LOZANU-651169 format. One line per field, with one value per residue (C-alpha): residue in three letters; x negated, y negated, z. Coordinates in steps of 0.2 Angstrom, whole numbers, m for minus. Layout:
# LOZANU-651169
nuti <- ALA, ...
x <- X, ...
y <- Y, ...
z <- Z, ...
This chain:
# LOZANU-651169
nuti <- UNK, UNK, UNK, UNK, UNK, UNK, UNK, UNK, UNK, UNK, UNK, UNK, UNK, UNK, UNK, UNK, UNK, UNK, UNK, UNK, UNK, UNK, UNK, UNK, UNK, UNK, UNK, UNK, UNK, UNK, UNK, UNK, UNK, UNK, UNK, UNK, UNK, UNK, UNK, UNK, UNK, UNK, UNK, UNK, UNK, UNK, UNK, UNK, UNK, UNK, UNK, UNK, UNK, UNK, UNK, UNK, UNK, UNK, UNK, UNK, UNK, UNK, UNK, UNK, UNK, UNK, UNK, UNK, UNK, UNK, UNK, UNK, UNK, UNK, UNK, UNK, UNK, UNK, UNK, UNK, UNK, UNK, UNK, UNK, UNK, UNK, UNK, UNK, UNK, UNK, UNK, UNK, UNK, UNK, UNK, UNK, UNK, UNK, UNK, UNK, UNK, UNK, UNK, UNK, UNK, UNK, UNK, UNK, UNK, UNK, UNK, UNK, UNK, UNK, UNK, UNK, UNK, UNK, UNK, UNK, UNK, UNK, UNK, UNK, UNK, UNK, UNK, UNK, UNK, UNK, UNK, UNK, UNK, UNK, UNK, UNK, UNK, UNK, UNK, UNK, UNK, UNK, UNK, UNK, UNK, UNK, UNK, UNK, UNK, UNK, UNK, UNK, UNK, UNK, UNK, UNK, UNK, UNK, UNK, UNK, UNK, UNK, UNK, UNK, UNK, UNK, UNK, UNK, UNK, UNK, UNK, UNK, UNK, UNK, UNK, UNK, UNK, UNK, UNK, UNK, UNK, UNK, UNK, UNK, UNK, UNK, UNK, UNK, UNK, UNK, UNK, UNK, UNK, UNK, UNK, UNK, UNK, UNK, UNK, UNK, UNK, UNK, UNK, UNK, UNK, UNK, UNK, UNK, UNK, UNK, UNK, UNK, UNK, UNK, UNK, UNK, UNK, UNK, UNK, UNK, UNK, UNK, UNK, UNK, UNK, UNK, UNK, UNK, UNK, UNK, UNK, UNK, UNK, UNK, UNK, UNK, UNK, UNK, UNK, UNK, UNK, UNK, UNK, UNK, UNK, UNK, UNK, UNK, UNK, UNK, UNK, UNK, UNK, UNK, UNK, UNK, UNK, UNK, UNK, UNK, UNK, UNK, UNK, UNK, UNK, UNK, UNK, UNK, UNK, UNK, UNK, UNK, UNK, UNK, UNK, UNK, UNK, UNK, UNK, UNK, UNK, UNK, UNK, UNK, UNK, UNK, UNK, UNK, UNK, UNK, UNK, UNK, UNK, UNK, UNK, UNK, UNK, UNK, UNK, UNK, UNK, UNK, UNK, UNK, UNK, UNK, UNK, UNK, UNK, UNK, UNK, UNK, UNK, UNK, UNK, UNK, UNK, UNK, UNK, UNK, UNK, UNK, UNK, UNK, UNK, UNK, UNK, UNK, UNK, UNK, UNK, UNK, UNK, UNK, UNK, UNK, UNK, UNK, UNK, UNK, UNK, UNK, UNK, UNK, UNK, UNK, UNK, UNK, UNK, UNK, UNK, UNK, UNK, UNK, UNK, UNK, UNK, UNK, UNK, UNK, UNK, UNK, UNK, UNK, UNK, UNK, UNK, UNK, UNK, UNK, UNK, UNK, UNK, UNK, UNK, UNK, UNK, UNK, UNK, UNK, UNK, UNK, UNK, UNK, UNK, UNK, UNK, UNK, UNK, UNK, UNK, UNK, UNK, UNK, UNK, UNK, UNK, UNK, UNK, UNK, UNK, UNK, UNK, UNK, UNK, UNK, UNK, UNK, UNK, UNK, UNK, UNK, UNK, UNK, UNK, UNK, UNK, UNK, UNK, UNK, UNK, UNK, UNK, UNK, UNK, UNK, UNK, UNK, UNK, UNK, UNK, UNK, UNK, UNK, UNK, UNK, UNK, UNK, UNK, UNK, UNK, UNK, UNK, UNK, UNK, UNK, UNK, UNK, UNK, UNK, UNK, UNK, UNK, UNK, UNK, UNK, UNK, UNK, UNK, UNK, UNK, UNK, UNK, UNK, UNK, UNK, UNK, UNK, UNK, UNK, UNK, UNK, UNK, UNK, UNK, UNK, UNK, UNK, UNK, UNK, UNK, UNK, UNK, UNK, UNK, UNK, UNK, UNK, UNK, UNK, UNK, UNK, UNK, UNK, UNK, UNK, UNK, UNK, UNK, UNK, UNK, UNK, UNK, UNK, UNK, UNK, UNK, UNK, UNK, UNK, UNK, UNK, UNK, UNK, UNK, UNK, UNK, UNK, UNK, UNK, UNK, UNK, UNK, UNK, UNK, UNK, UNK, UNK, UNK, UNK, UNK, UNK, UNK, UNK, UNK, UNK, UNK, UNK, UNK, UNK, UNK, UNK, UNK, UNK, UNK, UNK, UNK, UNK, UNK, UNK, UNK, UNK, UNK, UNK, UNK, UNK, UNK, UNK, UNK, UNK, UNK, UNK, UNK, UNK, UNK, UNK, UNK, UNK, UNK, UNK, UNK, UNK, UNK, UNK, UNK, UNK, UNK, UNK, UNK, UNK, UNK, UNK, UNK, UNK, UNK, UNK, UNK, UNK, UNK, UNK, UNK, UNK, UNK, UNK, UNK, UNK, UNK, UNK, UNK, UNK, UNK, UNK, UNK, UNK, UNK, UNK, UNK, UNK, UNK, UNK, UNK, UNK, UNK, UNK, UNK, UNK, UNK, UNK, UNK, UNK, UNK, UNK, UNK, UNK, UNK, UNK, UNK, UNK, UNK, UNK, UNK, UNK, UNK, UNK, UNK, UNK, UNK, UNK, UNK, UNK, UNK, UNK, UNK, UNK, UNK, UNK, UNK, UNK, UNK, UNK, UNK, UNK, UNK, UNK, UNK, UNK, UNK, UNK, UNK, UNK, UNK, UNK, UNK, UNK, UNK, UNK, UNK, UNK, UNK, UNK, UNK, UNK, UNK, UNK, UNK, UNK, UNK, UNK, UNK, UNK, UNK, UNK, UNK, UNK, UNK, UNK, UNK, UNK, UNK, UNK, UNK, UNK, UNK, UNK, UNK, UNK, UNK, UNK, UNK, UNK, UNK, UNK, UNK, UNK, UNK, UNK, UNK, UNK, UNK, UNK, UNK, UNK, UNK, UNK, UNK, UNK, UNK, UNK, UNK, UNK, UNK, UNK, UNK, UNK, UNK, UNK, UNK, UNK, UNK, UNK, UNK, UNK, UNK, UNK, UNK, UNK, UNK, UNK, UNK, UNK, UNK, UNK, UNK, UNK, UNK, UNK, UNK, UNK, UNK, UNK, UNK, UNK, UNK, UNK, UNK, UNK, UNK, UNK, UNK, UNK, UNK, UNK, UNK, UNK, UNK, UNK, UNK, UNK, UNK, UNK, UNK, UNK, UNK, UNK, UNK, UNK, UNK, UNK, UNK, UNK, UNK, UNK, UNK, UNK, UNK, UNK, UNK, UNK, UNK, UNK, UNK, UNK, UNK, UNK, UNK, UNK, UNK, UNK, UNK, UNK, UNK, UNK, UNK, UNK, UNK, UNK, UNK, UNK, UNK, UNK, UNK
x <- 95, 110, 105, 104, 109, 118, 137, 142, 161, 173, 188, 196, 202, 222, 229, 242, 245, 260, 247, 253, 249, 229, 231, 236, 219, 209, 215, 214, 198, 191, 200, 191, 173, 176, 181, 168, 155, 163, 163, 143, 141, 151, 138, 123, 131, 135, 117, 109, 122, 118, 133, 126, 107, 102, 111, 111, 123, 129, 131, 128, 132, 151, 157, 147, 155, 170, 169, 160, 174, 188, 177, 179, 189, 193, 184, 168, 155, 143, 124, 118, 111, 114, 122, 139, 151, 159, 161, 167, 180, 187, 186, 197, 181, 179, 186, 184, 187, 175, 163, 161, 163, 147, 139, 141, 136, 156, 150, 169, 169, 187, 181, 165, 168, 155, 141, 149, 140, 121, 118, 115, 129, 133, 124, 142, 148, 164, 169, 172, 174, 189, 190, 187, 170, 178, 176, 191, 198, 188, 195, 208, 200, 184, 166, 151, 137, 128, 119, 99, 88, 71, 80, 75, 77, 96, 92, 89, 105, 112, 105, 112, 129, 128, 122, 136, 148, 138, 138, 155, 161, 149, 150, 168, 165, 169, 184, 193, 182, 197, 194, 178, 180, 190, 181, 167, 173, 170, 154, 139, 138, 118, 116, 99, 87, 76, 62, 64, 66, 46, 46, 41, 59, 69, 56, 58, 77, 78, 69, 76, 96, 88, 83, 94, 111, 118, 136, 126, 127, 113, 115, 98, 106, 92, 91, 71, 63, 60, 61, 48, 38, 45, 47, 31, 21, 35, 38, 30, 37, 48, 62, 64, 78, 64, 49, 64, 70, 62, 75, 88, 96, 95, 91, 76, 82, 98, 93, 103, 115, 107, 116, 112, 122, 124, 128, 137, 150, 166, 172, 155, 155, 170, 173, 152, 154, 171, 161, 148, 159, 169, 152, 148, 163, 170, 153, 142, 127, 118, 118, 110, 116, 105, 110, 101, 102, 109, 108, 105, 112, 104, 91, 88, 90, 94, 77, 74, 73, 71, 68, 50, 46, 60, 53, 67, 69, 73, 87, 96, 98, 103, 116, 122, 123, 132, 143, 159, 154, 156, 170, 179, 174, 181, 198, 202, 198, 207, 219, 222, 224, 223, 212, 223, 229, 209, 207, 224, 214, 198, 207, 218, 203, 192, 205, 209, 191, 188, 201, 197, 179, 189, 197, 183, 173, 186, 192, 171, 172, 187, 178, 164, 174, 184, 170, 159, 174, 175, 157, 155, 172, 161, 147, 155, 162, 145, 139, 153, 145, 125, 110, 107, 124, 117, 105, 118, 130, 116, 114, 136, 134, 120, 131, 145, 136, 130, 131, 137, 134, 135, 136, 115, 116, 130, 121, 104, 114, 123, 104, 95, 109, 106, 87, 90, 102, 91, 89, 107, 112, 127, 138, 153, 155, 136, 142, 155, 144, 133, 149, 153, 137, 132, 151, 146, 130, 139, 149, 135, 127, 141, 141, 120, 114, 125, 127, 111, 118, 135, 138, 155, 164, 154, 137, 127, 121, 139, 137, 139, 125, 123, 108, 101, 104, 92, 95, 88, 78, 74, 64, 47, 44, 35, 41, 46, 57, 67, 69, 72, 88, 94, 95, 105, 119, 120, 121, 134, 145, 146, 148, 142, 124, 114, 93, 82, 64, 48, 44, 57, 71, 62, 50, 57, 45, 26, 30, 43, 58, 69, 64, 76, 89, 90, 98, 108, 115, 113, 100, 115, 117, 98, 85, 70, 63, 53, 37, 45, 47, 57, 73, 70, 78, 88, 97, 99, 108, 120, 123, 126, 139, 150, 153, 139, 130, 110, 93, 81, 62, 46, 33, 21, 23, 8, 18, 32, 22, 28, 47, 45, 54, 70, 69, 69, 78, 90, 93, 89, 99, 111, 122, 116, 118, 138, 139, 146, 160, 145, 137, 126, 121, 102, 92, 74, 62, 44, 33, 14, 0, m13, m18, m33, m39, m34, m17, m12, m12, m4, 4, 8, 22, 18, 23, 38, 46, 41, 48, 64, 75, 92, 85, 84, 63, 63, 45, 49, 33, 37, 52, 64, 68, 67, 81, 93, 89, 96, 109, 113, 110, 120, 136, 134, 134, 120, 103, 88, 70, 62, 44, 38, 21, 10, 2, 15, 24, 17, 16, 26, 41, 58, 74, 90, 107, 116, 101, 116, 124, 113, 112, 95, 100, 90, 85, 83, 65, 61, 47, 37, 26, 29, 12, 10, m6, m4, 9, 5, 17, 13, 24, 23, 4, m5, 8, 3, m15, m11, m4, m18, m28, m18, m23, m41, m35, m28, m46, m55, m36, m31, m7, m5, 14, 18, 33, 39, 51, 57, 65, 55, 71, 79, 66, 68, 86, 86, 69, 61, 46, 49, 55, 39, 26, 34, 28, 9, 7, m4, 0, m6, 0, m7, m7, m16, m7, m19, m23, m9, 1, 15, 4, 8, 26, 29, 19, 30, 45, 39, 29, 42, 58, 58, 46, 33, 23, 28, 24, 4, m12, m19, m25, m13, m20, m20, m30, m27, m34, m45, m44, m47, m36, m45, m57, m57, m64, m61, m79, m68, m54, m63, m70, m55, m42, m36, m46, m43, m59, m54, m39, m48, m60, m48, m37, m53, m59, m44, m46, m63, m58, m45, m56, m76, m76, m66, m71, m85, m92, m94, m106
y <- 32, 19, 2, m5, m20, m34, m37, m51, m47, m63, m51, m39, m24, m24, m16, m7, m24, m36, m54, m60, m44, m48, m64, m56, m45, m57, m71, m58, m56, m72, m73, m59, m69, m85, m77, m70, m84, m94, m82, m79, m101, m100, m88, m94, m112, m99, m94, m110, m116, m104, m90, m78, m70, m68, m70, m57, m62, m57, m74, m73, m55, m57, m55, m38, m33, m36, m25, m9, m11, m10, 9, 18, 29, 36, 50, 44, 36, 22, 21, 3, m10, m28, m39, m32, m41, m41, m25, m18, m33, m29, m8, m14, m6, m18, m35, m57, m51, m39, m48, m60, m49, m42, m55, m61, m45, m35, m21, m14, m2, m10, m25, m19, m1, m1, m1, m9, m22, m12, m17, m34, m39, m35, m16, m8, 8, 20, 29, 49, 56, 56, 56, 75, 72, 81, 76, 67, 72, 60, 63, 51, 38, 27, 29, 22, 27, 21, 5, 1, m13, m5, m11, 7, 18, 25, 29, 47, 49, 43, 57, 68, 61, 63, 84, 90, 82, 96, 109, 108, 107, 121, 133, 139, 148, 127, 129, 128, 115, 103, 87, 85, 87, 89, 100, 87, 75, 60, 48, 39, 24, 15, m2, m8, m28, m28, m29, m11, m4, m4, 6, 24, 30, 22, 31, 48, 48, 41, 57, 69, 64, 65, 81, 89, 80, 74, 60, 46, 28, 16, m2, m15, m32, m42, m58, m61, m64, m51, m65, m76, m63, m67, m51, m51, m46, m33, m25, m17, m31, m39, m28, m10, m5, m7, 4, 18, 18, 35, 43, 39, 55, 62, 78, 79, 83, 81, 62, 45, 34, 12, 3, m18, m33, m49, m55, m69, m61, m54, m45, m37, m31, m23, m16, m9, m4, 7, 15, 20, 26, 35, 46, 48, 54, 67, 73, 73, 64, 49, 31, 16, 0, m14, m32, m44, m64, m65, m80, m81, m99, m97, m88, m73, m77, m87, m85, m100, m111, m106, m121, m116, m104, m107, m120, m134, m124, m110, m120, m131, m112, m104, m116, m117, m99, m96, m80, m86, m101, m94, m85, m99, m108, m93, m90, m108, m109, m92, m101, m89, m101, m118, m129, m139, m117, m114, m131, m124, m108, m110, m123, m108, m95, m107, m111, m93, m90, m101, m94, m77, m81, m92, m77, m64, m76, m81, m62, m62, m79, m74, m57, m66, m80, m69, m61, m77, m81, m67, m64, m83, m80, m64, m75, m89, m78, m74, m89, m94, m85, m83, m97, m100, m109, m121, m109, m97, m109, m118, m99, m101, m120, m116, m100, m113, m122, m110, m113, m99, m87, m69, m54, m54, m71, m64, m49, m62, m73, m55, m48, m66, m65, m50, m52, m71, m62, m51, m51, m47, m31, m30, m44, m37, m48, m47, m25, m31, m39, m24, m9, m27, m24, m5, m4, m17, m8, 7, m2, m10, 6, 13, m2, m4, 16, 27, 40, 42, 63, 63, 72, 79, 95, 102, 100, 112, 110, 118, 133, 149, 157, 173, 183, 197, 214, 229, 246, 258, 264, 242, 241, 233, 220, 206, 192, 182, 197, 193, 177, 182, 195, 178, 168, 183, 184, 166, 165, 180, 171, 153, 148, 133, 133, 128, 127, 118, 114, 118, 135, 143, 149, 160, 166, 165, 151, 152, 163, 175, 169, 169, 182, 191, 178, 169, 184, 191, 171, 161, 147, 132, 140, 144, 132, 125, 110, 97, 91, 78, 77, 60, 68, 83, 75, 63, 77, 85, 71, 68, 87, 85, 69, 78, 93, 106, 115, 110, 118, 105, 113, 103, 118, 112, 100, 89, 86, 77, 64, 58, 62, 51, 36, 45, 55, 42, 26, 38, 56, 49, 34, 38, 45, 27, 15, 19, 22, 38, 35, 46, 62, 73, 91, 95, 107, 101, 120, 118, 125, 121, 121, 134, 138, 130, 114, 94, 96, 116, 116, 99, 97, 78, 82, 64, 55, 69, 63, 44, 42, 55, 53, 55, 74, 90, 92, 115, 123, 143, 151, 167, 172, 181, 165, 153, 164, 162, 143, 142, 150, 140, 124, 131, 132, 115, 100, 89, 87, 95, 100, 117, 120, 137, 144, 147, 161, 169, 175, 193, 199, 209, 209, 217, 216, 211, 221, 204, 195, 181, 180, 177, 158, 148, 137, 120, 110, 123, 131, 149, 155, 167, 173, 169, 165, 155, 146, 131, 128, 130, 124, 126, 126, 135, 143, 136, 148, 161, 156, 156, 171, 180, 167, 172, 190, 184, 171, 185, 198, 179, 181, 165, 168, 154, 152, 150, 140, 140, 123, 132, 114, 96, 84, 90, 93, 109, 100, 110, 105, 121, 115, 104, 116, 126, 111, 113, 128, 130, 108, 109, 105, 110, 107, 114, 111, 104, 87, 75, 70, 57, 63, 79, 83, 66, 65, 86, 73, 59, 72, 82, 72, 56, 59, 76, 71, 83, 66, 71, 90, 88, 89, 87, 75, 83, 89, 90, 103, 94, 97, 82, 67, 69, 81, 99, 104, 119, 136, 147, 137, 119, 129, 132, 115, 108, 115, 124, 140, 154, 150, 132, 138, 149, 136, 121, 131, 138, 120, 115, 129, 128, 106, 118, 130, 128, 141, 153, 149, 142, 131, 144, 128
z <- m241, m243, m240, m223, m232, m222, m226, m233, m232, m226, m225, m214, m219, m211, m224, m210, m203, m203, m205, m187, m180, m188, m179, m164, m163, m170, m157, m143, m147, m146, m131, m121, m129, m127, m110, m101, m112, m101, m85, m89, m88, m74, m66, m68, m59, m46, m41, m46, m31, m21, m18, m30, m26, m48, m64, m77, m93, m109, m118, m139, m137, m137, m158, m160, m141, m147, m162, m154, m141, m155, m160, m142, m138, m120, m118, m125, m115, m114, m106, m107, m101, m92, m108, m110, m101, m116, m122, m104, m102, m121, m116, m101, m90, m79, m79, m74, m56, m53, m62, m50, m35, m41, m46, m24, m20, m13, m5, m5, m22, m22, m27, m35, m41, m51, m38, m22, m20, m24, m39, m48, m59, m76, m70, m75, m70, m72, m55, m59, m42, m31, m13, m13, m25, m36, m57, m62, m78, m90, m108, m101, m95, m104, m97, m92, m83, m70, m78, m73, m73, m84, m101, m106, m92, m98, m111, m110, m100, m117, m126, m113, m113, m136, m133, m123, m134, m146, m133, m132, m148, m155, m139, m139, m120, m111, m119, m101, m97, m105, m92, m99, m116, m130, m143, m140, m153, m139, m144, m137, m133, m130, m133, m129, m133, m147, m135, m129, m142, m141, m125, m127, m120, m134, m144, m137, m135, m153, m160, m148, m156, m175, m169, m159, m173, m160, m159, m153, m155, m153, m155, m155, m151, m159, m152, m160, m142, m122, m114, m118, m130, m152, m162, m172, m157, m151, m165, m182, m197, m185, m188, m179, m193, m208, m193, m191, m209, m213, m199, m211, m217, m234, m244, m238, m220, m208, m198, m192, m204, m200, m203, m199, m199, m196, m174, m179, m192, m184, m202, m206, m190, m186, m203, m199, m182, m190, m203, m193, m175, m188, m197, m178, m172, m186, m194, m178, m183, m175, m178, m178, m178, m182, m174, m180, m179, m161, m149, m129, m127, m108, m109, m98, m83, m71, m66, m81, m96, m113, m118, m109, m125, m142, m153, m156, m175, m164, m152, m168, m178, m163, m153, m173, m177, m159, m165, m154, m165, m180, m175, m170, m187, m196, m190, m192, m210, m213, m206, m195, m177, m178, m170, m159, m153, m151, m142, m127, m131, m123, m110, m102, m105, m93, m80, m79, m75, m63, m54, m55, m48, m35, m30, m32, m20, m6, m4, 2, 9, 21, 27, 34, 41, 50, 56, 62, 74, 78, 82, 91, 100, 108, 111, 120, 131, 136, 137, 148, 164, 158, 163, 144, 140, 128, 120, 115, 111, 100, 91, 88, 82, 68, 65, 63, 51, 40, 23, 12, 28, 24, 36, 40, 49, 61, 65, 67, 81, 90, 91, 96, 110, 116, 117, 128, 140, 142, 160, 160, 155, 169, 162, 155, 140, 137, 136, 123, 113, 112, 109, 95, 86, 86, 77, 64, 62, 59, 50, 40, 37, 26, 18, 13, 17, 13, m2, m5, m10, m14, 3, m4, 2, m15, m7, m9, 10, 15, 1, 13, 16, 11, 16, 1, 2, m2, m5, 3, m12, m21, m34, m34, m48, m53, m43, m63, m64, m49, m56, m70, m65, m56, m69, m80, m66, m63, m82, m83, m71, m76, m91, m90, m85, m96, m98, m107, m109, m116, m124, m110, m128, m140, m127, m110, m103, m103, m86, m94, m81, m95, m106, m119, m109, m127, m137, m124, m121, m137, m140, m137, m117, m118, m128, m133, m134, m142, m130, m121, m103, m101, m112, m105, m89, m101, m108, m92, m82, m96, m95, m77, m78, m90, m77, m85, m74, m83, m78, m84, m85, m85, m90, m76, m62, m65, m81, m74, m67, m89, m81, m66, m73, m75, m60, m50, m59, m65, m57, m38, m38, m46, m31, m20, m34, m39, m19, m23, m40, m49, m46, m59, m51, m62, m59, m62, m62, m65, m55, m48, m36, m38, m56, m64, m69, m67, m78, m71, m53, m47, m30, m30, m15, m10, m27, m28, m10, m13, m29, m29, m13, m19, m25, m13, m12, m13, m13, m14, m4, m17, m31, m21, m11, m25, m33, m17, m18, m39, m29, m20, m31, m44, m31, m25, m32, m31, m37, m34, m40, m38, m37, m39, m37, m51, m44, m37, m55, m54, m39, m31, m23, m21, m29, m20, m23, m25, m34, m42, m25, m12, m3, 4, 13, 11, 27, 38, 39, 44, 55, 48, 59, 78, 88, 106, 104, 86, 74, 59, 47, 26, 9, m6, m13, 4, 17, 6, 13, 31, 33, 25, 37, 54, 53, 54, 70, 79, 78, 89, 99, 91, 86, 79, 74, 55, 51, 32, 30, 12, 8, 11, 9, 17, 28, 46, 51, 66, 73, 72, 71, 85, 94, 90, 98, 115, 117, 106, 109, 95, 77, 60, 43, 27, 12, m7, m10, m6, 10, 19, 2, 7, 25, 30, 26, 37, 52, 50, 51, 67, 77, 75, 70, 80, 94, 93, 101, 118, 118, 110, 122, 109, 90, 78, 62, 44, 29, 12, m5, m9, m13, m35, m45, m43, m55, m68, m62, m45, m39, m38, m34, m16, m16, m16, m8, 8, 7, 18, 28, 27, 36, 50, 55, 57, 70, 79, 79, 88, 101, 100, 104, 120, 128, 121, 133, 127, 108, 107, 89, 76, 70
């Protein structure tokens, strides 16, 4: 393999530049790096003085990021972590005022376009969804996915961003999507700390990129520590590029190009990045740049000092090898700048950073001060006519004397005032204060609680409802064949749809939903993957962000847990944490509920519902309903999980004539059987059992109303369940999750949110699976999950409680 040597170079290839041009470029780079360092230093002080809550910065990484920025072009993508501020400044994707606005959590996307104050500082994102909810032209901009605090959490997404370039290059049917790619020439740049290379997500994504041969450039910032843990406790041989040497491409097969370079050597860094990214972009192979001998002058974050765990020798070495100090020395020695000139440059840079900080703080502070003045006046108006005059003025004085007050302080002052004056409800001044509070709470709901979903005009909730149509001679097929016909029609309709996962391609998935479709549509559109659940999701996420319509399959619902960090941290929170600035219409397809065995019969809906808010959760009862949901989701722009019933693929269903066109609306519950005695809510595989039980119950004189919510998120937006309860006054929820899982969620929605409590005349009941995973075998299933006998007897016991004379106890 080519040597992964440390380049000792002390020259910069400037053959096409005059010396003056060369000097200006270098001086400009240094200015950006020095301003970034000053921002880090000043940011830390702002945290320590209480103006900001927390700080984490990119000091010590400046010079490598300057070099990386030179290779970054319009159309390229970044998926990095929270040390990359210098790169963001150098590429123009962020600036100093935005840096400080985010540090102060300014909830305004004009001030903090990355997150609207929702993410801590140095968590970057570019906005690629316009005000109408459309994707912007990504080839005309430099792009970065929204950062995560989990230091390796972005790696799966990085794979997907790079994989998109491969599809755009190789699939000529995608040439019409000109706003997302120029022949796949885009590179996905990733950054990660040396400590985080110990994470499984890193290794999984690294291997997958080597297999897929995608234009992914991963830079490893190696400062020899991960917070306080040294490399000797993190990495075999204390050297990640040595560990990964076997990935180097050679005569035996495709792989990576691997580079190693010192983080304080400006010239070598520029040369290395130019060479590495040229290979990555032109040859479409992944590259890794291991940047060693970096420093972290302020330690990990504002939470503590690195003097606690670094030796005096290490601290002295870091001071000497500070990258900006080394660059400064080289610039002076190379006659690029004089000592006097660079002193002047640094003084001007410090002043500029301070001015940006003051402006960012003033813009937020002025807003808060104006609100305080308004609230003080309103409370004083209440106080003027209140017998609690003195107490209310104490509230205003406390508000006015607050150090660095926020909106919490103003709203809290109003609420305290209203509590104290609860007996003065007729006061006009108090009514004005109440109206003001309601208005401000709505504003703050938008500032801090909005955009869990993208809520654009393209939302799947707005997709027109098209009923399934059936010919008189409609064929009766296996459920899997209905799904197959749905996918076939959609792949024909929309060339941007792709599907991938374990066994999805060659055999058409383990239950044959994609049977024959790879041969028809090519292995670029329907693709097998390795066993790597996290990066299957990341692969889909990156594609969805770049304008494609991926269906990422997780073979069994039990294995979704292996991808939960990516689903929860990245996919589900993407719209929220960018305040609607980014979206990813990823569909995750899986199958679950009843089959056999601990790892093939799971229904962990409680886990899913608690960790994946921000994704639609679809639980179709059969494959026709699943097909309608896919038709809906593939016409919308929000992420979703569709859980098919494992035991339904070979059950017979009629094939709709419009199998690729009919839609099932999300959030719309359906009454499958009417009855007046008990409302039974169920979904998925247990729903079939409930319907079978209903037949036996009718023979016993009990008529249950059976409701299928169809989607758990959103849940029954028309209050079908509560309306049914007004008729039956009794509620049973049946599912096969653990007790307190999905059933508890449904109870909260029906009893509390839909106010079903007021219609009850007996205790609501749940019938769920056992508190352990289901054992193997039919008997194990019977004794671990709700059965027909269980449903019949629980319903009967509820009727026995209400009318024991008519329904005596069975046993």
